[in-house]
VMD Tcl script that draws the C-alpha trace (Angstrom):
set ca {
  {-65.79 -121.39 53.06}
  {-68.73 -121.58 55.49}
  {-66.75 -119.68 58.11}
  {-66.03 -116.86 55.64}
  {-69.69 -116.63 54.60}
  {-70.77 -116.62 58.23}
  {-68.22 -113.90 59.07}
  {-69.43 -111.71 56.20}
  {-73.09 -112.20 57.16}
  {-72.31 -111.35 60.78}
  {-70.38 -108.24 59.72}
  {-73.31 -107.02 57.63}
  {-75.70 -107.59 60.54}
  {-73.44 -105.65 62.89}
  {-73.15 -102.75 60.42}
  {-76.92 -102.61 59.94}
  {-77.46 -102.77 63.70}
  {-74.96 -99.98 64.31}
  {-76.61 -97.85 61.66}
  {-80.01 -98.37 63.29}
  {-78.66 -97.57 66.76}
  {-76.68 -94.50 65.70}
  {-79.73 -92.28 65.34}
  {-81.84 -91.57 68.44}
  {-85.49 -92.66 68.04}
  {-86.82 -89.10 68.18}
  {-84.45 -87.87 65.48}
  {-84.98 -90.54 62.81}
  {-85.66 -89.26 59.33}
  {-87.51 -91.06 56.58}
  {-84.61 -91.42 54.14}
  {-86.73 -91.75 51.02}
  {-88.92 -88.78 51.92}
  {-85.84 -86.67 52.64}
  {-84.28 -87.55 49.30}
  {-87.32 -87.01 47.10}
  {-88.34 -83.40 47.23}
  {-90.02 -83.02 43.86}
  {-92.44 -85.78 42.86}
  {-93.05 -84.27 39.40}
  {-89.96 -85.95 38.05}
  {-90.35 -89.25 39.94}
  {-90.50 -91.29 36.73}
  {-87.35 -89.64 35.41}
  {-85.57 -90.26 38.71}
  {-86.64 -93.92 38.70}
  {-85.39 -94.42 35.14}
  {-82.10 -92.65 35.91}
  {-81.75 -94.71 39.10}
  {-82.26 -97.94 37.17}
  {-79.71 -96.86 34.58}
  {-77.17 -95.96 37.24}
  {-77.87 -99.21 39.11}
  {-77.14 -101.19 35.95}
  {-73.99 -99.15 35.30}
  {-72.55 -99.16 38.83}
  {-74.11 -102.11 40.65}
  {-74.98 -104.44 37.78}
  {-71.33 -105.33 37.31}
  {-71.45 -107.49 40.44}
  {-75.11 -107.77 41.45}
  {-78.15 -109.34 39.79}
  {-81.61 -107.79 39.66}
  {-82.39 -105.75 42.78}
  {-84.08 -107.26 45.79}
  {-86.63 -105.23 47.67}
  {-85.54 -104.24 51.15}
  {-87.05 -101.69 53.53}
  {-85.92 -98.14 52.59}
  {-83.87 -97.69 55.74}
  {-81.95 -100.92 55.21}
  {-81.42 -100.09 51.54}
  {-79.99 -96.68 52.49}
  {-77.46 -98.37 54.78}
  {-76.49 -100.87 52.08}
  {-76.07 -98.16 49.45}
  {-73.96 -95.99 51.76}
  {-71.71 -98.98 52.39}
  {-71.43 -99.79 48.70}
  {-70.83 -96.14 47.83}
  {-67.42 -96.37 49.44}
  {-66.58 -99.74 47.88}
  {-67.76 -98.89 44.35}
  {-66.88 -95.16 44.35}
  {-70.46 -94.11 43.56}
  {-71.11 -90.38 43.46}
  {-73.62 -88.75 45.80}
  {-76.02 -88.15 42.90}
  {-75.74 -91.80 41.80}
  {-76.40 -92.91 45.37}
  {-79.48 -90.71 45.63}
  {-80.95 -91.95 42.34}
  {-80.14 -95.61 43.00}
  {-81.79 -95.35 46.43}
  {-84.88 -93.81 44.84}
  {-85.00 -96.63 42.27}
  {-84.42 -99.38 44.81}
  {-87.16 -98.18 47.17}
  {-89.89 -97.73 44.56}
}
mol new
graphics top color blue
foreach p $ca { graphics top sphere $p radius 0.5 }
foreach p [lrange $ca 0 end-1] q [lrange $ca 1 end] { graphics top cylinder $p $q radius 0.2 }
display resetview
């Protein structure tokens, strides 16, 4: 049991490290700033993100933890494949999780 948990934790660390190393330092983009283009509807996006989090992620995960936006983007991209989350859901959940 401990070996499985350790293997999963190590795999997540490797994936996060690879995601951080994949983009050259001069070309890094602030993920949250790139996603949010119109701040007029920020409250609506946050509410929709929370709703979509509860619908898609709440089946397996408890209340959200706060992580840095870059780490959260990596986690959500990984979970998008596993949970078949649409691009729009991913964008709104990321907005909700980073606010």
